[in-house]
Biotite code that builds the C-alpha atoms (Angstrom):
import biotite.structure as struc

atoms = struc.array([
    struc.Atom([0.000, 0.000, 0.000], chain_id="A", res_id=1, res_name="MET", atom_name="CA", element="C"),
    struc.Atom([1.506, 3.352, -1.012], chain_id="A", res_id=2, res_name="ASP", atom_name="CA", element="C"),
    struc.Atom([1.794, 6.258, 1.468], chain_id="A", res_id=3, res_name="ASN", atom_name="CA", element="C"),
    struc.Atom([-1.176, 8.211, 0.085], chain_id="A", res_id=4, res_name="ALA", atom_name="CA", element="C"),
    struc.Atom([-3.386, 5.151, 0.299], chain_id="A", res_id=5, res_name="ARG", atom_name="CA", element="C"),
    struc.Atom([-2.250, 4.421, 3.851], chain_id="A", res_id=6, res_name="MET", atom_name="CA", element="C"),
    struc.Atom([-3.003, 8.034, 4.837], chain_id="A", res_id=7, res_name="TRP", atom_name="CA", element="C"),
    struc.Atom([-6.517, 7.864, 3.445], chain_id="A", res_id=8, res_name="VAL", atom_name="CA", element="C"),
    struc.Atom([-7.111, 4.427, 4.959], chain_id="A", res_id=9, res_name="ALA", atom_name="CA", element="C"),
    struc.Atom([-6.154, 5.663, 8.418], chain_id="A", res_id=10, res_name="ALA", atom_name="CA", element="C"),
    struc.Atom([-8.978, 5.591, 10.979], chain_id="A", res_id=11, res_name="PRO", atom_name="CA", element="C"),
    struc.Atom([-8.851, 9.368, 11.400], chain_id="A", res_id=12, res_name="TRP", atom_name="CA", element="C"),
    struc.Atom([-9.731, 10.221, 7.796], chain_id="A", res_id=13, res_name="VAL", atom_name="CA", element="C"),
    struc.Atom([-13.501, 10.351, 8.501], chain_id="A", res_id=14, res_name="PRO", atom_name="CA", element="C"),
    struc.Atom([-12.739, 12.905, 11.220], chain_id="A", res_id=15, res_name="ALA", atom_name="CA", element="C"),
    struc.Atom([-10.933, 14.993, 8.589], chain_id="A", res_id=16, res_name="GLY", atom_name="CA", element="C"),
    struc.Atom([-13.966, 15.004, 6.309], chain_id="A", res_id=17, res_name="ILE", atom_name="CA", element="C"),
    struc.Atom([-16.225, 15.775, 9.269], chain_id="A", res_id=18, res_name="TYR", atom_name="CA", element="C"),
    struc.Atom([-13.903, 18.591, 10.367], chain_id="A", res_id=19, res_name="GLY", atom_name="CA", element="C"),
    struc.Atom([-13.904, 20.083, 6.866], chain_id="A", res_id=20, res_name="THR", atom_name="CA", element="C"),
    struc.Atom([-17.717, 20.140, 6.834], chain_id="A", res_id=21, res_name="VAL", atom_name="CA", element="C"),
    struc.Atom([-17.785, 21.764, 10.296], chain_id="A", res_id=22, res_name="ILE", atom_name="CA", element="C"),
    struc.Atom([-15.190, 24.311, 9.153], chain_id="A", res_id=23, res_name="CYS", atom_name="CA", element="C"),
    struc.Atom([-17.224, 25.112, 6.032], chain_id="A", res_id=24, res_name="ALA", atom_name="CA", element="C"),
    struc.Atom([-20.435, 25.430, 8.052], chain_id="A", res_id=25, res_name="SER", atom_name="CA", element="C"),
    struc.Atom([-18.828, 27.756, 10.555], chain_id="A", res_id=26, res_name="THR", atom_name="CA", element="C"),
    struc.Atom([-17.325, 29.855, 7.761], chain_id="A", res_id=27, res_name="LEU", atom_name="CA", element="C"),
    struc.Atom([-20.729, 30.058, 6.088], chain_id="A", res_id=28, res_name="ALA", atom_name="CA", element="C"),
    struc.Atom([-22.465, 31.202, 9.258], chain_id="A", res_id=29, res_name="ALA", atom_name="CA", element="C"),
    struc.Atom([-19.797, 33.717, 10.292], chain_id="A", res_id=30, res_name="SER", atom_name="CA", element="C"),
    struc.Atom([-21.295, 36.719, 8.542], chain_id="A", res_id=31, res_name="GLY", atom_name="CA", element="C"),
    struc.Atom([-19.101, 39.742, 7.932], chain_id="A", res_id=32, res_name="ASP", atom_name="CA", element="C"),
    struc.Atom([-16.739, 39.447, 10.883], chain_id="A", res_id=33, res_name="TYR", atom_name="CA", element="C"),
    struc.Atom([-13.014, 40.134, 10.459], chain_id="A", res_id=34, res_name="PRO", atom_name="CA", element="C"),
    struc.Atom([-10.994, 37.176, 9.156], chain_id="A", res_id=35, res_name="ALA", atom_name="CA", element="C"),
    struc.Atom([-8.984, 36.773, 12.373], chain_id="A", res_id=36, res_name="GLY", atom_name="CA", element="C"),
    struc.Atom([-12.143, 36.592, 14.444], chain_id="A", res_id=37, res_name="ARG", atom_name="CA", element="C"),
    struc.Atom([-13.688, 34.073, 12.025], chain_id="A", res_id=38, res_name="VAL", atom_name="CA", element="C"),
    struc.Atom([-10.549, 31.920, 12.209], chain_id="A", res_id=39, res_name="ALA", atom_name="CA", element="C"),
    struc.Atom([-10.713, 31.939, 16.003], chain_id="A", res_id=40, res_name="ALA", atom_name="CA", element="C"),
    struc.Atom([-14.418, 31.041, 15.931], chain_id="A", res_id=41, res_name="ILE", atom_name="CA", element="C"),
    struc.Atom([-13.749, 28.155, 13.537], chain_id="A", res_id=42, res_name="VAL", atom_name="CA", element="C"),
    struc.Atom([-10.954, 26.806, 15.738], chain_id="A", res_id=43, res_name="LEU", atom_name="CA", element="C"),
    struc.Atom([-12.986, 27.058, 18.952], chain_id="A", res_id=44, res_name="VAL", atom_name="CA", element="C"),
    struc.Atom([-15.993, 25.440, 17.265], chain_id="A", res_id=45, res_name="THR", atom_name="CA", element="C"),
    struc.Atom([-13.851, 22.563, 16.004], chain_id="A", res_id=46, res_name="LEU", atom_name="CA", element="C"),
    struc.Atom([-12.223, 22.195, 19.412], chain_id="A", res_id=47, res_name="LEU", atom_name="CA", element="C"),
    struc.Atom([-15.649, 21.871, 21.058], chain_id="A", res_id=48, res_name="VAL", atom_name="CA", element="C"),
    struc.Atom([-16.747, 19.259, 18.494], chain_id="A", res_id=49, res_name="TYR", atom_name="CA", element="C"),
    struc.Atom([-13.463, 17.385, 18.908], chain_id="A", res_id=50, res_name="TRP", atom_name="CA", element="C"),
    struc.Atom([-13.704, 17.380, 22.703], chain_id="A", res_id=51, res_name="LEU", atom_name="CA", element="C"),
    struc.Atom([-17.323, 16.213, 22.607], chain_id="A", res_id=52, res_name="ALA", atom_name="CA", element="C"),
    struc.Atom([-16.561, 13.437, 20.139], chain_id="A", res_id=53, res_name="GLU", atom_name="CA", element="C"),
    struc.Atom([-13.453, 12.252, 21.961], chain_id="A", res_id=54, res_name="ARG", atom_name="CA", element="C"),
    struc.Atom([-15.257, 12.392, 25.336], chain_id="A", res_id=55, res_name="TYR", atom_name="CA", element="C"),
    struc.Atom([-18.079, 10.246, 23.939], chain_id="A", res_id=56, res_name="ALA", atom_name="CA", element="C"),
    struc.Atom([-15.542, 7.816, 22.473], chain_id="A", res_id=57, res_name="GLU", atom_name="CA", element="C"),
    struc.Atom([-13.779, 7.444, 25.829], chain_id="A", res_id=58, res_name="LEU", atom_name="CA", element="C"),
    struc.Atom([-17.091, 6.877, 27.615], chain_id="A", res_id=59, res_name="LEU", atom_name="CA", element="C"),
    struc.Atom([-17.978, 4.236, 25.031], chain_id="A", res_id=60, res_name="GLY", atom_name="CA", element="C"),
    struc.Atom([-14.618, 2.549, 25.528], chain_id="A", res_id=61, res_name="LEU", atom_name="CA", element="C"),
    struc.Atom([-15.101, 2.517, 29.304], chain_id="A", res_id=62, res_name="ALA", atom_name="CA", element="C"),
    struc.Atom([-18.601, 1.064, 28.874], chain_id="A", res_id=63, res_name="ALA", atom_name="CA", element="C"),
    struc.Atom([-17.335, -1.687, 26.539], chain_id="A", res_id=64, res_name="ARG", atom_name="CA", element="C"),
    struc.Atom([-14.723, -2.672, 29.091], chain_id="A", res_id=65, res_name="ARG", atom_name="CA", element="C"),
    struc.Atom([-17.365, -2.726, 31.828], chain_id="A", res_id=66, res_name="GLY", atom_name="CA", element="C"),
    struc.Atom([-17.136, -2.461, 35.583], chain_id="A", res_id=67, res_name="ALA", atom_name="CA", element="C"),
    struc.Atom([-14.373, -4.565, 37.024], chain_id="A", res_id=68, res_name="GLY", atom_name="CA", element="C"),
    struc.Atom([-12.619, -4.694, 33.666], chain_id="A", res_id=69, res_name="GLY", atom_name="CA", element="C"),
    struc.Atom([-9.165, -3.374, 32.900], chain_id="A", res_id=70, res_name="PRO", atom_name="CA", element="C"),
    struc.Atom([-10.379, 0.226, 32.749], chain_id="A", res_id=71, res_name="GLY", atom_name="CA", element="C"),
    struc.Atom([-9.251, 2.935, 30.374], chain_id="A", res_id=72, res_name="VAL", atom_name="CA", element="C"),
    struc.Atom([-5.494, 3.343, 30.321], chain_id="A", res_id=73, res_name="THR", atom_name="CA", element="C"),
    struc.Atom([-3.378, 6.377, 29.585], chain_id="A", res_id=74, res_name="ARG", atom_name="CA", element="C"),
    struc.Atom([-2.470, 4.786, 26.247], chain_id="A", res_id=75, res_name="GLU", atom_name="CA", element="C"),
    struc.Atom([-6.181, 4.382, 25.463], chain_id="A", res_id=76, res_name="ASP", atom_name="CA", element="C"),
    struc.Atom([-6.782, 8.060, 26.188], chain_id="A", res_id=77, res_name="VAL", atom_name="CA", element="C"),
    struc.Atom([-3.869, 9.139, 23.996], chain_id="A", res_id=78, res_name="LEU", atom_name="CA", element="C"),
    struc.Atom([-5.003, 6.817, 21.197], chain_id="A", res_id=79, res_name="GLY", atom_name="CA", element="C"),
    struc.Atom([-8.570, 8.133, 21.308], chain_id="A", res_id=80, res_name="VAL", atom_name="CA", element="C"),
    struc.Atom([-7.417, 11.770, 21.383], chain_id="A", res_id=81, res_name="LEU", atom_name="CA", element="C"),
    struc.Atom([-5.016, 11.402, 18.469], chain_id="A", res_id=82, res_name="THR", atom_name="CA", element="C"),
    struc.Atom([-7.449, 9.321, 16.379], chain_id="A", res_id=83, res_name="ALA", atom_name="CA", element="C"),
    struc.Atom([-9.815, 12.276, 16.176], chain_id="A", res_id=84, res_name="GLY", atom_name="CA", element="C"),
    struc.Atom([-7.268, 15.068, 15.839], chain_id="A", res_id=85, res_name="TRP", atom_name="CA", element="C"),
    struc.Atom([-7.849, 15.300, 12.073], chain_id="A", res_id=86, res_name="ALA", atom_name="CA", element="C"),
    struc.Atom([-11.138, 17.035, 12.900], chain_id="A", res_id=87, res_name="LEU", atom_name="CA", element="C"),
    struc.Atom([-9.031, 20.014, 14.020], chain_id="A", res_id=88, res_name="ILE", atom_name="CA", element="C"),
    struc.Atom([-6.327, 19.618, 11.369], chain_id="A", res_id=89, res_name="GLN", atom_name="CA", element="C"),
    struc.Atom([-8.932, 19.775, 8.612], chain_id="A", res_id=90, res_name="ALA", atom_name="CA", element="C"),
    struc.Atom([-9.354, 23.495, 9.217], chain_id="A", res_id=91, res_name="SER", atom_name="CA", element="C"),
    struc.Atom([-5.692, 24.339, 8.692], chain_id="A", res_id=92, res_name="THR", atom_name="CA", element="C"),
    struc.Atom([-5.642, 24.956, 4.959], chain_id="A", res_id=93, res_name="THR", atom_name="CA", element="C"),
    struc.Atom([-9.095, 26.591, 4.699], chain_id="A", res_id=94, res_name="PRO", atom_name="CA", element="C"),
    struc.Atom([-8.079, 29.019, 7.448], chain_id="A", res_id=95, res_name="LEU", atom_name="CA", element="C"),
    struc.Atom([-4.792, 29.701, 5.675], chain_id="A", res_id=96, res_name="LEU", atom_name="CA", element="C"),
    struc.Atom([-6.777, 30.549, 2.533], chain_id="A", res_id=97, res_name="VAL", atom_name="CA", element="C"),
    struc.Atom([-8.997, 32.865, 4.606], chain_id="A", res_id=98, res_name="LEU", atom_name="CA", element="C"),
    struc.Atom([-6.128, 34.676, 6.323], chain_id="A", res_id=99, res_name="LEU", atom_name="CA", element="C"),
    struc.Atom([-3.836, 34.861, 3.284], chain_id="A", res_id=100, res_name="LEU", atom_name="CA", element="C"),
    struc.Atom([-6.659, 36.169, 1.094], chain_id="A", res_id=101, res_name="SER", atom_name="CA", element="C"),
    struc.Atom([-7.334, 38.884, 3.633], chain_id="A", res_id=102, res_name="ARG", atom_name="CA", element="C"),
    struc.Atom([-3.599, 39.673, 3.990], chain_id="A", res_id=103, res_name="ALA", atom_name="CA", element="C"),
    struc.Atom([-3.391, 40.051, 0.189], chain_id="A", res_id=104, res_name="CYS", atom_name="CA", element="C"),
    struc.Atom([-6.061, 42.731, 0.256], chain_id="A", res_id=105, res_name="GLY", atom_name="CA", element="C"),
    struc.Atom([-9.294, 40.816, -0.259], chain_id="A", res_id=106, res_name="ALA", atom_name="CA", element="C"),
    struc.Atom([-12.283, 42.106, 1.656], chain_id="A", res_id=107, res_name="SER", atom_name="CA", element="C"),
    struc.Atom([-13.550, 40.037, 4.585], chain_id="A", res_id=108, res_name="ASN", atom_name="CA", element="C"),
    struc.Atom([-16.435, 38.791, 2.433], chain_id="A", res_id=109, res_name="ALA", atom_name="CA", element="C"),
    struc.Atom([-14.164, 37.866, -0.497], chain_id="A", res_id=110, res_name="ALA", atom_name="CA", element="C"),
    struc.Atom([-11.659, 36.114, 1.801], chain_id="A", res_id=111, res_name="ALA", atom_name="CA", element="C"),
    struc.Atom([-14.509, 34.172, 3.382], chain_id="A", res_id=112, res_name="LEU", atom_name="CA", element="C"),
    struc.Atom([-15.850, 33.183, -0.045], chain_id="A", res_id=113, res_name="ASP", atom_name="CA", element="C"),
    struc.Atom([-12.369, 32.031, -1.116], chain_id="A", res_id=114, res_name="ALA", atom_name="CA", element="C"),
    struc.Atom([-11.995, 29.899, 2.010], chain_id="A", res_id=115, res_name="ALA", atom_name="CA", element="C"),
    struc.Atom([-15.455, 28.431, 1.553], chain_id="A", res_id=116, res_name="LEU", atom_name="CA", element="C"),
    struc.Atom([-14.767, 27.624, -2.110], chain_id="A", res_id=117, res_name="ALA", atom_name="CA", element="C"),
    struc.Atom([-11.536, 25.966, -1.032], chain_id="A", res_id=118, res_name="TYR", atom_name="CA", element="C"),
    struc.Atom([-13.414, 23.763, 1.474], chain_id="A", res_id=119, res_name="THR", atom_name="CA", element="C"),
    struc.Atom([-15.652, 22.519, -1.358], chain_id="A", res_id=120, res_name="VAL", atom_name="CA", element="C"),
    struc.Atom([-12.539, 21.693, -3.399], chain_id="A", res_id=121, res_name="PHE", atom_name="CA", element="C"),
    struc.Atom([-10.957, 20.004, -0.363], chain_id="A", res_id=122, res_name="LEU", atom_name="CA", element="C"),
    struc.Atom([-14.069, 17.899, 0.230], chain_id="A", res_id=123, res_name="LEU", atom_name="CA", element="C"),
    struc.Atom([-14.011, 16.746, -3.391], chain_id="A", res_id=124, res_name="ILE", atom_name="CA", element="C"),
    struc.Atom([-10.346, 15.745, -3.098], chain_id="A", res_id=125, res_name="VAL", atom_name="CA", element="C"),
    struc.Atom([-10.893, 13.983, 0.236], chain_id="A", res_id=126, res_name="LEU", atom_name="CA", element="C"),
    struc.Atom([-13.953, 12.199, -1.147], chain_id="A", res_id=127, res_name="GLY", atom_name="CA", element="C"),
    struc.Atom([-11.995, 10.974, -4.162], chain_id="A", res_id=128, res_name="TRP", atom_name="CA", element="C"),
    struc.Atom([-9.064, 9.819, -2.029], chain_id="A", res_id=129, res_name="LEU", atom_name="CA", element="C"),
    struc.Atom([-11.347, 8.018, 0.425], chain_id="A", res_id=130, res_name="ALA", atom_name="CA", element="C"),
    struc.Atom([-13.232, 6.338, -2.433], chain_id="A", res_id=131, res_name="ALA", atom_name="CA", element="C"),
    struc.Atom([-9.956, 5.279, -4.034], chain_id="A", res_id=132, res_name="ARG", atom_name="CA", element="C"),
    struc.Atom([-8.741, 3.897, -0.735], chain_id="A", res_id=133, res_name="SER", atom_name="CA", element="C"),
    struc.Atom([-11.982, 1.938, -0.376], chain_id="A", res_id=134, res_name="ALA", atom_name="CA", element="C"),
    struc.Atom([-11.224, 0.325, -3.729], chain_id="A", res_id=135, res_name="GLY", atom_name="CA", element="C"),
    struc.Atom([-14.093, 1.995, -5.554], chain_id="A", res_id=136, res_name="LEU", atom_name="CA", element="C"),
    struc.Atom([-13.726, 2.425, -9.302], chain_id="A", res_id=137, res_name="THR", atom_name="CA", element="C"),
    struc.Atom([-15.796, 3.878, -12.107], chain_id="A", res_id=138, res_name="GLY", atom_name="CA", element="C"),
    struc.Atom([-19.216, 5.292, -11.252], chain_id="A", res_id=139, res_name="TRP", atom_name="CA", element="C"),
    struc.Atom([-19.101, 4.331, -7.564], chain_id="A", res_id=140, res_name="PRO", atom_name="CA", element="C"),
    struc.Atom([-15.876, 6.325, -7.135], chain_id="A", res_id=141, res_name="ARG", atom_name="CA", element="C"),
    struc.Atom([-17.311, 9.293, -9.012], chain_id="A", res_id=142, res_name="ARG", atom_name="CA", element="C"),
    struc.Atom([-20.532, 9.110, -6.969], chain_id="A", res_id=143, res_name="ALA", atom_name="CA", element="C"),
    struc.Atom([-18.606, 9.019, -3.671], chain_id="A", res_id=144, res_name="ALA", atom_name="CA", element="C"),
    struc.Atom([-16.490, 11.952, -4.817], chain_id="A", res_id=145, res_name="THR", atom_name="CA", element="C"),
    struc.Atom([-19.538, 13.907, -5.951], chain_id="A", res_id=146, res_name="ALA", atom_name="CA", element="C"),
    struc.Atom([-21.306, 13.259, -2.644], chain_id="A", res_id=147, res_name="PHE", atom_name="CA", element="C"),
    struc.Atom([-18.415, 14.818, -0.724], chain_id="A", res_id=148, res_name="ALA", atom_name="CA", element="C"),
    struc.Atom([-18.557, 17.851, -3.017], chain_id="A", res_id=149, res_name="GLY", atom_name="CA", element="C"),
    struc.Atom([-22.324, 18.116, -2.630], chain_id="A", res_id=150, res_name="VAL", atom_name="CA", element="C"),
    struc.Atom([-21.870, 18.376, 1.146], chain_id="A", res_id=151, res_name="LEU", atom_name="CA", element="C"),
    struc.Atom([-19.779, 21.484, 0.557], chain_id="A", res_id=152, res_name="GLY", atom_name="CA", element="C"),
    struc.Atom([-22.208, 22.891, -2.000], chain_id="A", res_id=153, res_name="LEU", atom_name="CA", element="C"),
    struc.Atom([-25.096, 22.490, 0.440], chain_id="A", res_id=154, res_name="VAL", atom_name="CA", element="C"),
    struc.Atom([-23.131, 24.593, 2.927], chain_id="A", res_id=155, res_name="VAL", atom_name="CA", element="C"),
    struc.Atom([-22.546, 27.226, 0.217], chain_id="A", res_id=156, res_name="VAL", atom_name="CA", element="C"),
    struc.Atom([-26.288, 27.262, -0.523], chain_id="A", res_id=157, res_name="ALA", atom_name="CA", element="C"),
    struc.Atom([-27.037, 27.680, 3.177], chain_id="A", res_id=158, res_name="LEU", atom_name="CA", element="C"),
    struc.Atom([-24.616, 30.597, 3.308], chain_id="A", res_id=159, res_name="LYS", atom_name="CA", element="C"),
    struc.Atom([-26.352, 32.200, 0.355], chain_id="A", res_id=160, res_name="ALA", atom_name="CA", element="C"),
    struc.Atom([-29.702, 31.828, 2.087], chain_id="A", res_id=161, res_name="SER", atom_name="CA", element="C"),
    struc.Atom([-28.372, 33.339, 5.330], chain_id="A", res_id=162, res_name="LEU", atom_name="CA", element="C"),
    struc.Atom([-26.571, 36.364, 3.909], chain_id="A", res_id=163, res_name="HIS", atom_name="CA", element="C"),
])
């Protein structure tokens, strides 16, 4: 298995797609705030989602082990926390697009639109890579890729309806 395929097959890839959708949704709902404030809001929002998801995962792990079982170890906690970290990492490049667009003179609205467009592109790429990793070919791969892109386009449509 090549490196790209191993990366996409990793258990944290779904968290990356989920994080990209959360990032896009937060960008879409952010209105006309300054880019730095929007970036901070996106990061805090993703951190809250990540903490909630990881907390639920640890509770589920403890429940599966049951009372009197081995309990949740430090290694378990670290494994659960790192497995979901891609939810946060997913916002890195969209936020770079937002901040760099603004630094290059784009208005807040234009920088936000650029970052949101980038998240749609990123979702398409992640959808294609995940479909390829799953061994999908032909129409199933294209459908899986398109579905990821449609998630982003729905967020864009929601933004248009809000603003």
